mmCIF file of the N, C-alpha and C atoms, coordinates in Angstrom:
data_MODEL
# 
_entry.id   MODEL 
# 
loop_
_atom_site.group_PDB 
_atom_site.id 
_atom_site.type_symbol 
_atom_site.label_atom_id 
_atom_site.label_alt_id 
_atom_site.label_comp_id 
_atom_site.label_asym_id 
_atom_site.label_entity_id 
_atom_site.label_seq_id 
_atom_site.pdbx_PDB_ins_code 
_atom_site.Cartn_x 
_atom_site.Cartn_y 
_atom_site.Cartn_z 
_atom_site.occupancy 
_atom_site.B_iso_or_equiv 
_atom_site.pdbx_formal_charge 
_atom_site.auth_seq_id 
_atom_site.auth_comp_id 
_atom_site.auth_asym_id 
_atom_site.auth_atom_id 
_atom_site.pdbx_PDB_model_num 
ATOM 1   N N  . MET A 1 1  ? 0.822   -1.190 0.000   1.00 0.00 ? 1  MET A N  1 
ATOM 2   C CA . MET A 1 1  ? 0.000   0.000  0.000   1.00 0.00 ? 1  MET A CA 1 
ATOM 3   C C  . MET A 1 1  ? 0.868   1.258  0.000   1.00 0.00 ? 1  MET A C  1 
ATOM 4   N N  . THR A 1 2  ? 1.988   1.211  0.696   1.00 0.00 ? 2  THR A N  1 
ATOM 5   C CA . THR A 1 2  ? 2.850   2.383  0.758   1.00 0.00 ? 2  THR A CA 1 
ATOM 6   C C  . THR A 1 2  ? 3.375   2.766  -0.621  1.00 0.00 ? 2  THR A C  1 
ATOM 7   N N  . SER A 1 3  ? 3.735   1.771  -1.422  1.00 0.00 ? 3  SER A N  1 
ATOM 8   C CA . SER A 1 3  ? 4.244   2.077  -2.756  1.00 0.00 ? 3  SER A CA 1 
ATOM 9   C C  . SER A 1 3  ? 3.162   2.712  -3.625  1.00 0.00 ? 3  SER A C  1 
ATOM 10  N N  . LYS A 1 4  ? 1.903   2.341  -3.427  1.00 0.00 ? 4  LYS A N  1 
ATOM 11  C CA . LYS A 1 4  ? 0.809   2.952  -4.176  1.00 0.00 ? 4  LYS A CA 1 
ATOM 12  C C  . LYS A 1 4  ? 0.676   4.419  -3.813  1.00 0.00 ? 4  LYS A C  1 
ATOM 13  N N  . ILE A 1 5  ? 0.783   4.732  -2.543  1.00 0.00 ? 5  ILE A N  1 
ATOM 14  C CA . ILE A 1 5  ? 0.670   6.116  -2.092  1.00 0.00 ? 5  ILE A CA 1 
ATOM 15  C C  . ILE A 1 5  ? 1.826   6.941  -2.641  1.00 0.00 ? 5  ILE A C  1 
ATOM 16  N N  . VAL A 1 6  ? 3.027   6.383  -2.602  1.00 0.00 ? 6  VAL A N  1 
ATOM 17  C CA . VAL A 1 6  ? 4.197   7.084  -3.125  1.00 0.00 ? 6  VAL A CA 1 
ATOM 18  C C  . VAL A 1 6  ? 4.040   7.311  -4.627  1.00 0.00 ? 6  VAL A C  1 
ATOM 19  N N  . ARG A 1 7  ? 3.541   6.307  -5.347  1.00 0.00 ? 7  ARG A N  1 
ATOM 20  C CA . ARG A 1 7  ? 3.349   6.439  -6.794  1.00 0.00 ? 7  ARG A CA 1 
ATOM 21  C C  . ARG A 1 7  ? 2.332   7.523  -7.105  1.00 0.00 ? 7  ARG A C  1 
ATOM 22  N N  . VAL A 1 8  ? 1.217   7.540  -6.374  1.00 0.00 ? 8  VAL A N  1 
ATOM 23  C CA . VAL A 1 8  ? 0.192   8.557  -6.608  1.00 0.00 ? 8  VAL A CA 1 
ATOM 24  C C  . VAL A 1 8  ? 0.733   9.946  -6.284  1.00 0.00 ? 8  VAL A C  1 
ATOM 25  N N  . ALA A 1 9  ? 1.497   10.059 -5.211  1.00 0.00 ? 9  ALA A N  1 
ATOM 26  C CA . ALA A 1 9  ? 2.083   11.353 -4.849  1.00 0.00 ? 9  ALA A CA 1 
ATOM 27  C C  . ALA A 1 9  ? 3.066   11.819 -5.916  1.00 0.00 ? 9  ALA A C  1 
ATOM 28  N N  . LEU A 1 10 ? 3.858   10.898 -6.460  1.00 0.00 ? 10 LEU A N  1 
ATOM 29  C CA . LEU A 1 10 ? 4.811   11.251 -7.506  1.00 0.00 ? 10 LEU A CA 1 
ATOM 30  C C  . LEU A 1 10 ? 4.080   11.700 -8.768  1.00 0.00 ? 10 LEU A C  1 
ATOM 31  N N  . ILE A 1 11 ? 3.043   10.986 -9.148  1.00 0.00 ? 11 ILE A N  1 
ATOM 32  C CA . ILE A 1 11 ? 2.273   11.358 -10.339 1.00 0.00 ? 11 ILE A CA 1 
ATOM 33  C C  . ILE A 1 11 ? 1.604   12.709 -10.127 1.00 0.00 ? 11 ILE A C  1 
ATOM 34  N N  . ALA A 1 12 ? 1.086   12.943 -8.937  1.00 0.00 ? 12 ALA A N  1 
ATOM 35  C CA . ALA A 1 12 ? 0.455   14.228 -8.644  1.00 0.00 ? 12 ALA A CA 1 
ATOM 36  C C  . ALA A 1 12 ? 1.471   15.370 -8.721  1.00 0.00 ? 12 ALA A C  1 
ATOM 37  N N  . ALA A 1 13 ? 2.668   15.135 -8.240  1.00 0.00 ? 13 ALA A N  1 
ATOM 38  C CA . ALA A 1 13 ? 3.707   16.165 -8.303  1.00 0.00 ? 13 ALA A CA 1 
ATOM 39  C C  . ALA A 1 13 ? 4.093   16.471 -9.747  1.00 0.00 ? 13 ALA A C  1 
ATOM 40  N N  . VAL A 1 14 ? 4.206   15.440 -10.567 1.00 0.00 ? 14 VAL A N  1 
ATOM 41  C CA . VAL A 1 14 ? 4.529   15.645 -11.981 1.00 0.00 ? 14 VAL A CA 1 
ATOM 42  C C  . VAL A 1 14 ? 3.397   16.393 -12.676 1.00 0.00 ? 14 VAL A C  1 
ATOM 43  N N  . ALA A 1 15 ? 2.164   16.036 -12.359 1.00 0.00 ? 15 ALA A N  1 
ATOM 44  C CA . ALA A 1 15 ? 1.021   16.718 -12.970 1.00 0.00 ? 15 ALA A CA 1 
ATOM 45  C C  . ALA A 1 15 ? 0.990   18.195 -12.567 1.00 0.00 ? 15 ALA A C  1 
ATOM 46  N N  . ALA A 1 16 ? 1.232   18.472 -11.302 1.00 0.00 ? 16 ALA A N  1 
ATOM 47  C CA . ALA A 1 16 ? 1.244   19.857 -10.840 1.00 0.00 ? 16 ALA A CA 1 
ATOM 48  C C  . ALA A 1 16 ? 2.364   20.646 -11.509 1.00 0.00 ? 16 ALA A C  1 
ATOM 49  N N  . ALA A 1 17 ? 3.518   20.031 -11.651 1.00 0.00 ? 17 ALA A N  1 
ATOM 50  C CA . ALA A 1 17 ? 4.641   20.704 -12.305 1.00 0.00 ? 17 ALA A CA 1 
ATOM 51  C C  . ALA A 1 17 ? 4.330   20.983 -13.773 1.00 0.00 ? 17 ALA A C  1 
ATOM 52  N N  . SER A 1 18 ? 3.720   20.014 -14.442 1.00 0.00 ? 18 SER A N  1 
ATOM 53  C CA . SER A 1 18 ? 3.416   20.232 -15.855 1.00 0.00 ? 18 SER A CA 1 
ATOM 54  C C  . SER A 1 18 ? 2.343   21.296 -16.031 1.00 0.00 ? 18 SER A C  1 
ATOM 55  N N  . LEU A 1 19 ? 1.387   21.339 -15.118 1.00 0.00 ? 19 LEU A N  1 
ATOM 56  C CA . LEU A 1 19 ? 0.365   22.385 -15.190 1.00 0.00 ? 19 LEU A CA 1 
ATOM 57  C C  . LEU A 1 19 ? 0.965   23.765 -14.939 1.00 0.00 ? 19 LEU A C  1 
ATOM 58  N N  . SER A 1 20 ? 1.886   23.863 -13.996 1.00 0.00 ? 20 SER A N  1 
ATOM 59  C CA . SER A 1 20 ? 2.479   25.169 -13.722 1.00 0.00 ? 20 SER A CA 1 
ATOM 60  C C  . SER A 1 20 ? 3.348   25.625 -14.884 1.00 0.00 ? 20 SER A C  1 
ATOM 61  N N  . VAL A 1 21 ? 4.048   24.704 -15.526 1.00 0.00 ? 21 VAL A N  1 
ATOM 62  C CA . VAL A 1 21 ? 4.846   25.061 -16.695 1.00 0.00 ? 21 VAL A CA 1 
ATOM 63  C C  . VAL A 1 21 ? 3.934   25.501 -17.829 1.00 0.00 ? 21 VAL A C  1 
ATOM 64  N N  . ALA A 1 22 ? 2.840   24.771 -18.033 1.00 0.00 ? 22 ALA A N  1 
ATOM 65  C CA . ALA A 1 22 ? 1.905   25.128 -19.102 1.00 0.00 ? 22 ALA A CA 1 
ATOM 66  C C  . ALA A 1 22 ? 1.237   26.467 -18.818 1.00 0.00 ? 22 ALA A C  1 
ATOM 67  N N  . ALA A 1 23 ? 0.971   26.758 -17.562 1.00 0.00 ? 23 ALA A N  1 
ATOM 68  C CA . ALA A 1 23 ? 0.302   28.010 -17.205 1.00 0.00 ? 23 ALA A CA 1 
ATOM 69  C C  . ALA A 1 23 ? 1.231   29.216 -17.359 1.00 0.00 ? 23 ALA A C  1 
ATOM 70  N N  . CYS A 1 24 ? 2.519   29.018 -17.199 1.00 0.00 ? 24 CYS A N  1 
ATOM 71  C CA . CYS A 1 24 ? 3.474   30.125 -17.268 1.00 0.00 ? 24 CYS A CA 1 
ATOM 72  C C  . CYS A 1 24 ? 3.922   30.441 -18.693 1.00 0.00 ? 24 CYS A C  1 
ATOM 73  N N  . GLN A 1 25 ? 3.587   29.594 -19.633 1.00 0.00 ? 25 GLN A N  1 
ATOM 74  C CA . GLN A 1 25 ? 3.983   29.799 -21.018 1.00 0.00 ? 25 GLN A CA 1 
ATOM 75  C C  . GLN A 1 25 ? 2.915   30.608 -21.741 1.00 0.00 ? 25 GLN A C  1 
ATOM 76  N N  . PRO A 1 26 ? 3.312   31.499 -22.649 1.00 0.00 ? 26 PRO A N  1 
ATOM 77  C CA . PRO A 1 26 ? 2.307   32.215 -23.445 1.00 0.00 ? 26 PRO A CA 1 
ATOM 78  C C  . PRO A 1 26 ? 1.612   31.252 -24.402 1.00 0.00 ? 26 PRO A C  1 
ATOM 79  N N  . LYS A 1 27 ? 0.350   31.477 -24.619 1.00 0.00 ? 27 LYS A N  1 
ATOM 80  C CA . LYS A 1 27 ? -0.439  30.589 -25.460 1.00 0.00 ? 27 LYS A CA 1 
ATOM 81  C C  . LYS A 1 27 ? -0.296  31.043 -26.909 1.00 0.00 ? 27 LYS A C  1 
ATOM 82  N N  . ALA A 1 28 ? 0.666   30.446 -27.625 1.00 0.00 ? 28 ALA A N  1 
ATOM 83  C CA . ALA A 1 28 ? 0.989   30.912 -28.965 1.00 0.00 ? 28 ALA A CA 1 
ATOM 84  C C  . ALA A 1 28 ? 0.536   29.960 -30.066 1.00 0.00 ? 28 ALA A C  1 
ATOM 85  N N  . THR A 1 29 ? 0.515   28.663 -29.787 1.00 0.00 ? 29 THR A N  1 
ATOM 86  C CA . THR A 1 29 ? 0.219   27.702 -30.838 1.00 0.00 ? 29 THR A CA 1 
ATOM 87  C C  . THR A 1 29 ? -0.759  26.641 -30.361 1.00 0.00 ? 29 THR A C  1 
ATOM 88  N N  . GLU A 1 30 ? -1.150  25.800 -31.282 1.00 0.00 ? 30 GLU A N  1 
ATOM 89  C CA . GLU A 1 30 ? -2.017  24.676 -30.924 1.00 0.00 ? 30 GLU A CA 1 
ATOM 90  C C  . GLU A 1 30 ? -1.258  23.636 -30.111 1.00 0.00 ? 30 GLU A C  1 
ATOM 91  N N  . ALA A 1 31 ? 0.062   23.625 -30.199 1.00 0.00 ? 31 ALA A N  1 
ATOM 92  C CA . ALA A 1 31 ? 0.864   22.687 -29.420 1.00 0.00 ? 31 ALA A CA 1 
ATOM 93  C C  . ALA A 1 31 ? 0.682   22.950 -27.926 1.00 0.00 ? 31 ALA A C  1 
ATOM 94  N N  . THR A 1 32 ? 0.545   24.209 -27.565 1.00 0.00 ? 32 THR A N  1 
ATOM 95  C CA . THR A 1 32 ? 0.311   24.559 -26.167 1.00 0.00 ? 32 THR A CA 1 
ATOM 96  C C  . THR A 1 32 ? -1.038  24.028 -25.718 1.00 0.00 ? 32 THR A C  1 
ATOM 97  N N  . ASP A 1 33 ? -2.038  24.141 -26.574 1.00 0.00 ? 33 ASP A N  1 
ATOM 98  C CA . ASP A 1 33 ? -3.346  23.593 -26.245 1.00 0.00 ? 33 ASP A CA 1 
ATOM 99  C C  . ASP A 1 33 ? -3.272  22.089 -26.054 1.00 0.00 ? 33 ASP A C  1 
ATOM 100 N N  . ALA A 1 34 ? -2.517  21.419 -26.912 1.00 0.00 ? 34 ALA A N  1 
ATOM 101 C CA . ALA A 1 34 ? -2.366  19.973 -26.806 1.00 0.00 ? 34 ALA A CA 1 
ATOM 102 C C  . ALA A 1 34 ? -1.658  19.606 -25.502 1.00 0.00 ? 34 ALA A C  1 
ATOM 103 N N  . ALA A 1 35 ? -0.649  20.384 -25.124 1.00 0.00 ? 35 ALA A N  1 
ATOM 104 C CA . ALA A 1 35 ? 0.063   20.119 -23.870 1.00 0.00 ? 35 ALA A CA 1 
ATOM 105 C C  . ALA A 1 35 ? -0.846  20.338 -22.683 1.00 0.00 ? 35 ALA A C  1 
ATOM 106 N N  . SER A 1 36 ? -1.664  21.368 -22.746 1.00 0.00 ? 36 SER A N  1 
ATOM 107 C CA . SER A 1 36 ? -2.601  21.641 -21.667 1.00 0.00 ? 36 SER A CA 1 
ATOM 108 C C  . SER A 1 36 ? -3.629  20.526 -21.555 1.00 0.00 ? 36 SER A C  1 
ATOM 109 N N  . ASP A 1 37 ? -4.118  20.042 -22.686 1.00 0.00 ? 37 ASP A N  1 
ATOM 110 C CA . ASP A 1 37 ? -5.061  18.924 -22.680 1.00 0.00 ? 37 ASP A CA 1 
ATOM 111 C C  . ASP A 1 37 ? -4.418  17.671 -22.109 1.00 0.00 ? 37 ASP A C  1 
ATOM 112 N N  . ALA A 1 38 ? -3.160  17.443 -22.449 1.00 0.00 ? 38 ALA A N  1 
ATOM 113 C CA . ALA A 1 38 ? -2.446  16.277 -21.930 1.00 0.00 ? 38 ALA A CA 1 
ATOM 114 C C  . ALA A 1 38 ? -2.269  16.402 -20.421 1.00 0.00 ? 38 ALA A C  1 
ATOM 115 N N  . ALA A 1 39 ? -1.944  17.590 -19.947 1.00 0.00 ? 39 ALA A N  1 
ATOM 116 C CA . ALA A 1 39 ? -1.786  17.800 -18.509 1.00 0.00 ? 39 ALA A CA 1 
ATOM 117 C C  . ALA A 1 39 ? -3.112  17.584 -17.794 1.00 0.00 ? 39 ALA A C  1 
ATOM 118 N N  . SER A 1 40 ? -4.199  18.019 -18.388 1.00 0.00 ? 40 SER A N  1 
ATOM 119 C CA . SER A 1 40 ? -5.517  17.804 -17.794 1.00 0.00 ? 40 SER A CA 1 
ATOM 120 C C  . SER A 1 40 ? -5.839  16.320 -17.719 1.00 0.00 ? 40 SER A C  1 
ATOM 121 N N  . ALA A 1 41 ? -5.457  15.578 -18.748 1.00 0.00 ? 41 ALA A N  1 
ATOM 122 C CA . ALA A 1 41 ? -5.686  14.137 -18.741 1.00 0.00 ? 41 ALA A CA 1 
ATOM 123 C C  . ALA A 1 41 ? -4.882  13.468 -17.642 1.00 0.00 ? 41 ALA A C  1 
ATOM 124 N N  . VAL A 1 42 ? -3.649  13.949 -17.429 1.00 0.00 ? 42 VAL A N  1 
ATOM 125 C CA . VAL A 1 42 ? -2.815  13.389 -16.359 1.00 0.00 ? 42 VAL A CA 1 
ATOM 126 C C  . VAL A 1 42 ? -3.446  13.672 -15.003 1.00 0.00 ? 42 VAL A C  1 
ATOM 127 N N  . VAL A 1 43 ? -3.958  14.876 -14.814 1.00 0.00 ? 43 VAL A N  1 
ATOM 128 C CA . VAL A 1 43 ? -4.589  15.227 -13.541 1.00 0.00 ? 43 VAL A CA 1 
ATOM 129 C C  . VAL A 1 43 ? -5.810  14.350 -13.302 1.00 0.00 ? 43 VAL A C  1 
ATOM 130 N N  . GLU A 1 44 ? -6.619  14.136 -14.327 1.00 0.00 ? 44 GLU A N  1 
ATOM 131 C CA . GLU A 1 44 ? -7.785  13.274 -14.173 1.00 0.00 ? 44 GLU A CA 1 
ATOM 132 C C  . GLU A 1 44 ? -7.368  11.852 -13.840 1.00 0.00 ? 44 GLU A C  1 
ATOM 133 N N  . SER A 1 45 ? -6.283  11.376 -14.455 1.00 0.00 ? 45 SER A N  1 
ATOM 134 C CA . SER A 1 45 ? -5.778  10.042 -14.173 1.00 0.00 ? 45 SER A CA 1 
ATOM 135 C C  . SER A 1 45 ? -5.287  9.936  -12.731 1.00 0.00 ? 45 SER A C  1 
ATOM 136 N N  . VAL A 1 46 ? -4.623  10.975 -12.261 1.00 0.00 ? 46 VAL A N  1 
ATOM 137 C CA . VAL A 1 46 ? -4.130  10.991 -10.878 1.00 0.00 ? 46 VAL A CA 1 
ATOM 138 C C  . VAL A 1 46 ? -5.304  10.974 -9.911  1.00 0.00 ? 46 VAL A C  1 
ATOM 139 N N  . GLU A 1 47 ? -6.321  11.757 -10.198 1.00 0.00 ? 47 GLU A N  1 
ATOM 140 C CA . GLU A 1 47 ? -7.491  11.779 -9.325  1.00 0.00 ? 47 GLU A CA 1 
ATOM 141 C C  . GLU A 1 47 ? -8.167  10.416 -9.287  1.00 0.00 ? 47 GLU A C  1 
ATOM 142 N N  . ALA A 1 48 ? -8.255  9.748  -10.426 1.00 0.00 ? 48 ALA A N  1 
ATOM 143 C CA . ALA A 1 48 ? -8.844  8.420  -10.473 1.00 0.00 ? 48 ALA A CA 1 
ATOM 144 C C  . ALA A 1 48 ? -7.993  7.427  -9.689  1.00 0.00 ? 48 ALA A C  1 
ATOM 145 N N  . SER A 1 49 ? -6.660  7.535  -9.828  1.00 0.00 ? 49 SER A N  1 
ATOM 146 C CA . SER A 1 49 ? -5.761  6.642  -9.080  1.00 0.00 ? 49 SER A CA 1 
ATOM 147 C C  . SER A 1 49 ? -5.883  6.879  -7.584  1.00 0.00 ? 49 SER A C  1 
ATOM 148 N N  . ALA A 1 50 ? -6.000  8.141  -7.194  1.00 0.00 ? 50 ALA A N  1 
ATOM 149 C CA . ALA A 1 50 ? -6.136  8.457  -5.779  1.00 0.00 ? 50 ALA A CA 1 
ATOM 150 C C  . ALA A 1 50 ? -7.428  7.891  -5.217  1.00 0.00 ? 50 ALA A C  1 
ATOM 151 N N  . GLU A 1 51 ? -8.494  7.920  -6.007  1.00 0.00 ? 51 GLU A N  1 
ATOM 152 C CA . GLU A 1 51 ? -9.753  7.340  -5.550  1.00 0.00 ? 51 GLU A CA 1 
ATOM 153 C C  . GLU A 1 51 ? -9.638  5.841  -5.377  1.00 0.00 ? 51 GLU A C  1 
ATOM 154 N N  . VAL A 1 52 ? -8.922  5.169  -6.273  1.00 0.00 ? 52 VAL A N  1 
ATOM 155 C CA . VAL A 1 52 ? -8.731  3.735  -6.171  1.00 0.00 ? 52 VAL A CA 1 
ATOM 156 C C  . VAL A 1 52 ? -7.918  3.408  -4.925  1.00 0.00 ? 52 VAL A C  1 
ATOM 157 N N  . VAL A 1 53 ? -6.847  4.175  -4.703  1.00 0.00 ? 53 VAL A N  1 
ATOM 158 C CA . VAL A 1 53 ? -6.009  3.942  -3.522  1.00 0.00 ? 53 VAL A CA 1 
ATOM 159 C C  . VAL A 1 53 ? -6.818  4.187  -2.260  1.00 0.00 ? 53 VAL A C  1 
ATOM 160 N N  . ALA A 1 54 ? -7.628  5.227  -2.243  1.00 0.00 ? 54 ALA A N  1 
ATOM 161 C CA . ALA A 1 54 ? -8.432  5.529  -1.067  1.00 0.00 ? 54 ALA A CA 1 
ATOM 162 C C  . ALA A 1 54 ? -9.467  4.438  -0.823  1.00 0.00 ? 54 ALA A C  1 
ATOM 163 N N  . SER A 1 55 ? -10.065 3.917  -1.870  1.00 0.00 ? 55 SER A N  1 
ATOM 164 C CA . SER A 1 55 ? -11.048 2.854  -1.686  1.00 0.00 ? 55 SER A CA 1 
ATOM 165 C C  . SER A 1 55 ? -10.376 1.564  -1.243  1.00 0.00 ? 55 SER A C  1 
ATOM 166 N N  . ASP A 1 56 ? -9.138  1.293  -1.741  1.00 0.00 ? 56 ASP A N  1 
ATOM 167 C CA . ASP A 1 56 ? -8.388  0.117  -1.288  1.00 0.00 ? 56 ASP A CA 1 
ATOM 168 C C  . ASP A 1 56 ? -8.025  0.262  0.185   1.00 0.00 ? 56 ASP A C  1 
ATOM 169 N N  . ALA A 1 57 ? -7.643  1.462  0.586   1.00 0.00 ? 57 ALA A N  1 
ATOM 170 C CA . ALA A 1 57 ? -7.273  1.697  1.984   1.00 0.00 ? 57 ALA A CA 1 
ATOM 171 C C  . ALA A 1 57 ? -8.496  1.578  2.885   1.00 0.00 ? 57 ALA A C  1 
ATOM 172 N N  . ALA A 1 58 ? -9.632  2.028  2.423   1.00 0.00 ? 58 ALA A N  1 
ATOM 173 C CA . ALA A 1 58 ? -10.847 1.952  3.221   1.00 0.00 ? 58 ALA A CA 1 
ATOM 174 C C  . ALA A 1 58 ? -11.333 0.522  3.377   1.00 0.00 ? 58 ALA A C  1 
ATOM 175 N N  . SER A 1 59 ? -11.104 -0.306 2.366   1.00 0.00 ? 59 SER A N  1 
ATOM 176 C CA . SER A 1 59 ? -11.577 -1.687 2.436   1.00 0.00 ? 59 SER A CA 1 
ATOM 177 C C  . SER A 1 59 ? -10.619 -2.576 3.208   1.00 0.00 ? 59 SER A C  1 
ATOM 178 N N  . SER A 1 60 ? -9.403  -2.086 3.465   1.00 0.00 ? 60 SER A N  1 
ATOM 179 C CA . SER A 1 60 ? -8.414  -2.907 4.200   1.00 0.00 ? 60 SER A CA 1 
ATOM 180 C C  . SER A 1 60 ? -8.628  -2.844 5.665   1.00 0.00 ? 60 SER A C  1 
# 
C-alpha cells in the first residue's frame, strides 16, 4: 500500500509541475493547447488513481 501512495504522490507532483509550466507559457500555438489537454488528462488520471487507492485503503 505504501508504494501505491508514493506512486500517486509522484504522479500528482509531476502533474502539478506540468500544469504550472503550461500556465506560465504564453499561449501561442495549438501545441500549447495539446500540452494543456495532456496535462488535464494526467490530472484526471491521478485523481482516479487516488480514488482507487483511497477505496483500497478503506476496504483494508
